[in-house]
C-alpha positions in Angstrom: 63.8 -12.9 -39.0 60.2 -13.1 -39.9 58.3 -10.7 -42.3 54.7 -9.5 -41.8 53.8 -11.9 -44.6 55.0 -14.8 -42.5 53.0 -13.7 -39.6 49.9 -13.2 -41.9 50.3 -16.7 -43.2 50.6 -18.0 -39.9 47.3 -16.3 -38.9 45.7 -17.5 -42.2 46.6 -21.1 -41.2 45.2 -20.6 -37.7 42.1 -19.0 -38.9 41.5 -22.0 -41.4 41.6 -24.3 -38.3 39.3 -22.0 -36.4 36.7 -22.3 -39.2 36.9 -26.0 -39.3 36.4 -26.1 -35.5 33.5 -23.5 -35.8 31.7 -25.8 -38.4 32.2 -28.8 -36.3 30.7 -26.7 -33.2 27.9 -25.6 -35.3 27.1 -29.4 -36.4 26.9 -30.4 -32.8 24.8 -27.2 -32.2 22.4 -28.4 -34.7 21.9 -31.7 -32.7 21.6 -29.8 -29.4 18.9 -27.6 -30.7 17.1 -30.6 -32.1 17.2 -32.1 -28.6 16.1 -29.0 -26.9 13.1 -28.8 -29.3 12.2 -32.4 -28.6 12.4 -32.1 -25.0 11.0 -28.5 -24.7 14.1 -27.2 -23.2 15.1 -23.3 -23.3 17.9 -22.2 -25.6 19.3 -19.9 -23.0 21.1 -21.6 -19.9 22.8 -19.1 -17.7 24.6 -21.6 -15.6 25.9 -23.5 -18.8 27.2 -20.3 -20.1 29.0 -19.5 -16.9 30.4 -23.1 -16.7 31.7 -22.6 -20.3 33.3 -19.3 -19.4 34.9 -20.9 -16.3 36.3 -23.8 -18.2 37.6 -21.4 -20.8 39.4 -19.3 -18.2 40.9 -22.4 -16.6 42.5 -23.4 -19.9 44.0 -20.1 -20.8 47.7 -20.2 -20.4 48.4 -16.4 -21.0 46.5 -14.4 -18.4 47.0 -11.2 -20.5 44.4 -12.7 -23.0 41.6 -13.4 -20.2 39.3 -10.5 -20.9 39.7 -11.1 -24.9 39.0 -14.9 -24.1 35.8 -14.1 -22.2 34.7 -11.8 -24.9 35.5 -14.4 -27.7 33.6 -17.1 -25.8 30.5 -14.8 -25.1 30.5 -14.0 -28.9 30.5 -17.6 -29.8 27.7 -18.4 -27.4 25.8 -15.5 -28.8 26.0 -16.8 -32.2 25.1 -20.2 -30.9 21.9 -19.0 -29.3 21.1 -17.2 -32.6 21.6 -20.4 -34.7 19.7 -22.6 -32.2 16.7 -20.0 -32.4 16.6 -20.0 -36.0 16.5 -23.8 -36.1 13.9 -24.1 -33.6 11.5 -21.3 -34.4 
């Protein structure tokens, strides 16, 4: 039987993977921001955000997590817009 510490260790490992993926995402966002700046493209794109949310929901296996996945992705996109804005301003 697993202990709370076993579960916490598993969560820590997942968090480490998430941070690595977050950094990779931000590296690409830096390039996206530069492209948007060079091509005078708005940071906010509602249709793109809708597309990202739709794809996220299509990939979620446990439907009990859907509303949390949407909130999670919205938060990531909010941070992405802030990051791009700070790079472009």
